C-alpha positions in Angstrom: 16.6 39.2 4.9 16.7 35.6 6.2 17.9 33.2 3.9 15.6 30.4 2.7 16.3 27.0 4.1 17.6 24.6 1.6 17.8 20.7 1.4 19.1 18.5 -1.1 15.8 16.2 -1.0 12.4 17.1 0.5 10.1 14.2 1.1 6.6 15.1 1.4 4.5 12.5 3.4 5.3 10.3 6.3 3.7 7.0 5.3 5.6 3.8 4.5 6.9 5.3 1.1 7.8 8.6 2.6 9.7 7.3 5.7 11.6 4.8 3.4 12.6 7.5 0.9 13.9 9.7 3.7 15.9 6.9 5.1 17.4 5.7 1.8 18.2 9.2 0.7 19.8 10.3 4.2 21.9 7.1 4.0 23.7 8.3 0.9 24.9 11.3 2.7 22.8 14.1 1.4 20.7 16.5 3.5 17.1 15.4 3.6 13.8 16.9 5.2 10.7 14.8 5.6 7.5 16.9 6.0 4.3 15.3 7.6 0.8 17.2 7.8 -0.5 15.2 10.6 0.7 15.7 14.3 2.2 12.3 14.4 3.9 10.1 12.0 1.6 7.1 12.2 -0.8 4.8 10.2 -3.3 7.6 9.4 -5.0 5.6 6.6 -7.2 2.5 7.4 -5.1 -0.7 6.8 -5.5 -4.3 7.7 -1.6 -4.3 8.8 -0.9 -7.7 7.7 2.4 -8.4 5.9 4.8 -10.9 4.8 7.8 -11.4 6.5 9.8 -10.3 3.5 8.2 -6.8 4.0 10.2 -6.3 7.3 13.4 -7.5 5.8 12.9 -5.0 2.7 12.5 -2.3 5.3 15.4 -3.2 7.5 13.2 -3.4 10.4 13.5 -6.3 12.9 10.5 -8.5 13.8 10.5 -7.2 17.6 7.5 -8.0 19.8 6.8 -4.2 19.7 6.3 -4.2 16.1 5.0 -7.8 15.4 1.7 -8.4 17.3 1.7 -11.9 16.2 2.2 -14.4 13.6 -0.6 -15.5 11.3 -1.7 -17.6 8.4 -4.4 -16.9 6.0 -8.1 -18.3 5.3 -9.7 -17.2 2.0 -13.4 -17.7 1.7 -15.4 -18.1 -1.6 -18.9 -16.8 -1.7 -20.4 -20.2 -0.6 -17.8 -20.2 2.2 -15.4 -22.6 0.7 -12.4 -22.3 2.7 -8.8 -22.1 1.1 -6.1 -22.3 3.9 -2.8 -20.5 3.0 -0.3 -21.8 5.6 2.6 -19.5 4.7 3.2 -17.4 7.9 3.1 -13.6 7.8 3.0 -10.9 10.5 0.1 -8.8 11.9 2.0 -5.6 12.7 1.4 -2.4 14.5 1.8 -0.3 11.5 2.3 2.9 13.4 5.2 1.7 15.3 6.6 0.1 12.0 6.6 3.5 10.3 8.0 5.3 13.3 10.9 2.7 13.4 11.8 3.5 9.8 11.5 7.2 10.6 13.7 6.7 13.4 16.3 5.2 11.1 16.1 8.1 8.8 16.8 10.6 11.7 19.6 8.5 12.6 21.3 8.8 9.2 20.7 12.7 9.5 17.3 13.4 8.1 15.2 16.2 9.6 11.6 15.5 10.3 8.8 18.2 10.8 5.3 16.9 11.7 2.2 19.2 11.7 3.6 21.0 8.6 1.2 20.7 5.5 2.7 21.4 2.0 0.5 23.6 0.0 2.5 23.7 -3.4 5.7 22.9 -5.1 7.0 25.3 -7.8 10.0 25.3 -10.1 12.5 28.2 -9.9 16.0 28.4 -11.1 16.4 24.6 -11.6 15.2 24.0 -8.1 11.9 23.2 -6.5 10.3 25.5 -3.9 8.2 23.8 -1.5 5.9 26.0 0.3 4.2 24.9 3.7 1.9 26.0 6.2 5.0 27.3 8.1 7.4 28.5 5.3 9.1 28.0 2.1 12.2 25.7 1.5 14.4 25.0 -1.5 15.2 21.4 -2.8 16.9 19.9 -5.4 14.6 17.0 -5.6 11.0 16.7 -4.2 9.7 13.2 -3.4 5.8 13.3 -3.3 4.9 10.4 -1.1 1.6 12.2 0.0 -1.1 9.7 -0.7 -3.9 9.3 -3.3 -4.9 13.1 -3.0 -1.2 14.2 -3.5 -0.5 17.9 -3.4 2.8 17.2 -5.1 1.3 15.5 -8.0 -1.4 18.4 -8.5 1.7 20.8 -8.2 3.5 18.9 -11.0 0.4 19.2 -13.2 -0.3 15.5 -12.9 -4.2 15.0 -13.3 -4.2 11.2 -13.9 -5.0 9.0 -10.7 -5.3 5.2 -10.5 -8.9 3.8 -10.2 -9.6 4.0 -6.4 -11.6 1.6 -4.2 -13.3 3.0 -1.5 -12.5 1.2 1.8 -13.7 1.5 5.4 -12.5 -0.5 8.4 -13.6 -0.8 12.0 -11.2 -1.8 14.9 -13.4 -3.8 17.2 -12.9 -4.5 20.9 -14.5 -7.4 22.8 -14.5 -9.8 19.8 -14.6 -13.7 20.3 -12.7 -14.7 17.6 -12.8 -18.2 16.0 -9.5 -18.1 14.5 -7.3 -15.7 16.5 -4.1 -16.6 14.5 -5.6 -16.2 11.1 -6.1 -13.5 8.8 -9.3 -13.9 6.8 -10.6 -12.7 3.4 -14.1 -13.1 2.1 -14.9 -12.8 -1.5 -18.2 -12.4 -3.3 -20.4 -9.9 -5.3 -23.1 -10.1 -2.5 -20.4 -9.6 0.4 -18.1 -7.2 -1.2 -18.7 -6.5 -5.0 -15.4 -5.6 -6.8 -13.5 -6.0 -3.8 -13.3 -8.1 -0.6 -13.9 -8.1 3.3 -11.5 -9.0 5.9 -11.1 -9.9 9.6 -7.5 -9.5 10.9 -6.9 -10.4 14.5 -4.9 -7.9 16.5 -5.2 -10.0 19.8 -7.8 -12.4 21.1 -10.4 -9.7 21.8 -9.3 -7.1 19.2 -9.8 -7.2 15.5 -9.7 -5.2 12.3 -12.7 -5.8 10.3 -12.9 -4.0 6.9 -14.1 -3.9 3.6 -13.4 -2.6 0.0 -16.1 -2.3 -2.5 -16.9 -0.7 -6.1 -20.4 0.1 -7.1 -21.8 0.3 -3.6 -21.6 2.2 -0.2 -18.7 0.6 1.6 -20.1 1.2 5.1 -23.4 -0.3 4.3 -21.5 -3.6 3.1 -19.4 -3.5 6.1 -22.1 -3.3 8.5 -24.0 -6.1 6.7 -20.9 -8.3 6.9 -20.3 -7.6 10.6 -23.9 -8.8 11.3 -23.0 -12.0 9.4 -20.6 -13.0 12.5 -22.8 -12.5 15.4 -21.0 -15.2 17.5 -17.9 -13.5 16.8 -18.5 -9.7 16.5 -22.1 -9.6 18.2 -20.9 -8.0 21.5 -17.9 -6.2 20.1 -17.7 -2.4 20.1 -16.3 -0.1 17.5 -13.0 1.8 18.9 -11.7 3.0 15.6 -13.7 4.0 12.4 -11.8 5.3 9.2 -12.1 5.3 5.4 -10.0 6.1 2.4 -9.5 5.4 -1.2 -6.9 2.7 -2.2 -5.5 3.1 -5.6 -6.1 -0.2 -7.3 -5.9 0.8 -10.9 -2.1 0.3 -11.5 0.8 2.8 -11.7 0.1 6.1 -13.4 1.8 6.8 -16.7 4.5 9.4 -15.5 6.0 9.3 -11.9 9.3 10.8 -12.7 10.1 14.4 -13.6 12.8 17.1 -13.5 13.7 17.4 -9.8 10.6 15.5 -8.7 9.2 11.8 -8.2 6.1 10.3 -6.9 5.9 7.1 -4.9 3.4 5.1 -2.7 -0.4 5.8 -3.3 0.5 9.0 -4.9 2.0 7.0 -8.1 -0.3 3.9 -7.6 2.3 1.6 -6.0 -0.2 -0.8 -4.8 -0.9 -4.5 -5.6 -4.2 -4.2 -7.3 -5.9 -7.5 -6.6 -5.2 -7.2 -3.2 -5.0 -3.6 -2.5 -1.9 -4.3 -0.4 0.6 -1.4 -0.5 3.0 -1.5 2.4 5.5 -3.7 1.0 5.5 -2.3 -2.5 5.4 1.3 -1.0 8.3 0.8 1.1 10.3 -0.7 -2.1 9.2 2.4 -3.9 10.5 4.6 -1.2 13.8 3.1 -1.0 14.4 3.1 -4.7 13.4 6.7 -5.1 15.6 7.8 -2.1 18.5 6.1 -3.3 18.2 7.2 -6.9 17.4 10.8 -6.1 20.3 11.0 -3.5 22.9 9.8 -6.1 21.5 12.1 -8.8 22.2 14.9 -6.4 25.5 14.0 -5.7 26.0 13.5 -9.4 24.6 17.2 -9.9 22.2 15.8 -12.4 18.6 15.9 -11.0 17.0 15.8 -14.8 14.1 13.4 -15.5 16.4 11.4 -17.6 18.9 10.8 -14.6 15.9 10.2 -12.0 14.3 7.8 -14.4 16.7 5.3 -13.2 13.9 4.6 -10.5 12.0 2.7 -13.3 14.8 0.2 -13.7 15.4 -0.2 -9.8 11.9 -0.8 -9.1 11.4 -2.8 -12.2 10.6 -6.0 -10.5 7.7 -4.5 -8.6 6.3 -2.6 -11.7 6.0 -5.9 -13.3 4.3 -7.5 -10.2 1.8 -4.5 -10.1 1.0 -5.1 -14.0 0.3 -8.8 -13.6 -1.7 -8.2 -10.6 -3.8 -5.4 -12.4 -4.3 -8.1 -15.2 -5.5 -10.8 -12.7 -7.8 -8.4 -11.0 -9.5 -7.4 -14.3 -10.0 -11.2 -15.1 -11.3 -12.1 -11.7 -13.6 -8.9 -11.3 -15.7 -10.4 -14.2 -16.3 -13.6 -12.5 -19.7 -14.7 -11.0 -20.2 -15.8 -7.5 -20.5 -19.5 -9.0 -17.3 -19.0 -10.9 -15.5 -17.9 -7.7 -16.8 -21.0 -5.8 -15.4 -23.3 -8.6 -12.0 -21.5 -8.4 -12.0 -22.1 -4.8 -12.3 -25.9 -5.5 -9.4 -25.7 -8.0 -6.7 -23.4 -6.6 -4.2 -24.2 -4.1 -2.3 -21.9 -1.7 0.6 -21.2 -4.0 -1.8 -20.4 -6.8 -3.8 -17.8 -4.9 -0.5 -16.1 -3.7 0.9 -16.0 -7.3 -2.5 -14.7 -8.6 -2.9 -12.2 -5.7 0.5 -10.7 -5.9 1.2 -10.6 -9.6 3.9 -13.3 -9.5 3.7 -16.5 -11.8 0.2 -15.6 -13.0 1.3 -17.8 -16.0 1.6 -20.9 -14.3 -1.9 -20.6 -12.7 -3.5 -19.7 -16.0 -2.2 -22.8 -17.6 -3.6 -24.8 -14.5 -7.2 -23.3 -15.3 -7.0 -24.0 -19.1 -8.2 -27.5 -18.2 -11.4 -26.1 -16.9 -14.1 -25.4 -19.7 -15.8 -22.4 -18.0 -12.6 -20.8 -16.4 -10.4 -21.5 -19.4 -12.6 -18.8 -21.3 -13.4 -16.4 -18.5 -10.1 -16.4 -16.7 -7.2 -18.4 -18.1 -7.1 -16.6 -21.6 -7.2 -13.2 -20.0 -4.2 -14.0 -17.7 -2.1 -15.4 -20.7 
């Protein structure tokens, strides 16, 4: 009888968290298998593909012209189209090539990668994890579930909790006449995108990612209305890519570490709630999980207690996610008039701190001077 293939660590899912986990684990010298159900490791989920420069630094990916489509600043619009410019420069990236670059690094460190191989279940046996797929069964000392919002690994571990999702849809539109080809644009307002925001991110002068996330409405209907608002720029544009997916914005689930198993990325809720941004936080989660898991394997202790070191390594991000969730809960109660007022008070640094869960206390103190926002927003943040 053929022996069951065994690995120290099996990573399920080839998104930003998964490829980062595979790379970090393989770099520690343990045997690693990365399983991806799709035919290609690429950006399978709709995404604005705008990141900070720090994202590439964290990932260990050089900002080559192949991956960085162009540099961009940001423009944020309130419901009455009050514009706030955020001059800090970030990147519009080709997310597929970004993920593939990290996967290539994982392979360079010795990780095996299987595409078109879907995991059906993960079960515990004799202190190991058995990973059953469409092509066979593997034995692993640790399984890292990076398989998205509807995680099979999470379900196999008996995890029923999932963070609150926001439905998102995105078009890639060709033949655009973009007014701001070097700016990523965000649009807020209960009429435009209730409980979320809409965006226009340029890929080139004629290509743009146009998307929306909403709660309490049909996302595609709001997106089509949003597109019609920009007839000069998008009126003659054609949709060449149309995708939708839930984005977990409700914060991190209660438990993401188990005996011989961990959850990272969307499966764990490692997303910045107020912005729905998850590339940077997921890469950081994958790197932390891969490193902790590999060292636990080398120490021959893959217990929940040992793997819980992940929480310490990832603590700065967990704090950011908690603060951003607090900010989101406060902002989602604001009326369009309040959002307009906010746009006249906040500067670029304030918006970045609020959105990214950084120094929200400083922003709250600034808002205390305003009678309405002090009650509606500042006190909630503090």
